[in-house]
C-alpha positions, 0 to 999 in steps of 0.5 A: 161284143165281149164274151157274155161269160166275162161280162156276167163274171165281172158284174157278179161281184157286189163291189164291181156292181156298185162301181157300174151303178155309179159310172152309169150316172157320172164319169169318175176318177179312181180317187173319187171312187175311193172317196165314195166307196171307202175302199183302197186305191189298189182295190178300186184299180183292180176292180176297174181293170177287171171291168175294162177287160170285160169290156164294161168300162172305158176311160179317158185321160183328163189332166193327170187323172183318168175318168172312168165311164160305162163303155159307150157300146153298152150305153148306146145299145141299152144293153145294161139298162135292165141289169143295172135297174134290177141291181139298183133295187137289190144293192143295199148301198146303192142309195148311199153311194148315189148321195156320196157321188153327188157330194163328190161331183159337187166338190169338183164343180166347187173347185172349178167355181173357186178358180173363176171366183179367184180370177173374177175381174181379171180373167180375159183382160190380157188373153183367153185362148179362142175368146175375142170380141170379134168372134163373139160379134160374128157369132151373134150376127149369125143369130140375127135373121135377114132383115132391112136395117137402118143405121142412124148416125152411121159415121164412117159406116163401120157398123153398117158394113158389119151388119151387112153380113147378115142383113137383107139391106142396110140403110146408113144415114149420116149428116156428114158428107165426108163420112158418107163418101168414106163409107161408100168407098169402104163398101166398094173396096170390100164389094159390099152391095147391100149397104146404101149410104144416104146423106140426111139428118136423124131428125128428118130421115131420107127414108119412107114410112115403114121401110125397115125392120130394125133401127140402130142408134149406135153412139149417135143419139147424143149428137141429135139436137132433139133426141125425141124427134130422132126417136119419133123418126125411127118409129116412122120408118119402122114396120109394125113389129119392128125394133129400135136399139139404142147404144149410147152414153149414160149421163155424165159430167165430162163437159169436155166431150162437147168440144172433143167429140161434138156431143150435144148431150152429155149422155142420157139416164135410163129413165130418159131413154125409156121415156123417149121410147114410150113417148114415140109409141114403143112397147116392151121398152127396157134399158140397162148399163152394159159397159163401164170403162175403168179409165177416167172419166169412166163412161158407161154405155146404156142399151135401150130397146123397144118394139113398134106396136102392131096395130090390129084392125078391129073386125067389121061389125056384123049386122 
């Protein structure tokens, strides 16, 4: 703890007291303090130097500037709280200083916002340090509670193996025997034991009633001959309170998709997906476009979700 005499001497000056009151609420640079207090740079620097010597203020380097703040020792211990509270009442410039500080901080925020406005639509297209879809997927997976998941139209099982990192169990269903074989090989190669690959059709699932907590259709529903039946089957295998998630293409006119990707349906509209879910008895239904491809034919991805209703048994009538 610095000398109490130095502390009192440093805090006795009215201008240094104004600086302390400002730094109590925000880190500020010399230039920002100049703007707020309307003082010269050398005057501000001298006051800050004396406050640092008294142990009341500390600074940290950020870019080309130093940001000043109250010493963390005093902040943590609440040593200055009473003194500054009283000083705020007795300092006539305190209210105006705080208003000026808010304007200065807003300018700092506006500068940052202006940068992001200038790169909107371009930021991240090539590279952003530390940002990747894989890292975001890993983070989101860790937010997901352990549960039993059905991946319907699972293909080669890539998504199923990703879900298995957090799931209690994943049941991957696909109508292609070759896809099922490949998925099993992949699971075995990576020693993943909580994924079960089952050969079957989305419209007649090889899963018993009320066995899973979450059903995924990941770009697979547009391959179903009867999407409504597939959604009904999803409702059947879900436990009450379970959730269905559909990622699929928004309705489009790229007819070549039928031959290129064996698509049965050229996507769905939001109204169509919501209608399928509501007809199957799902509650809290919602849908939205979550991705738009810039390249022709500019496919869009829809996300639709719903919850299986929890049936509450009525209380027995009393006689």
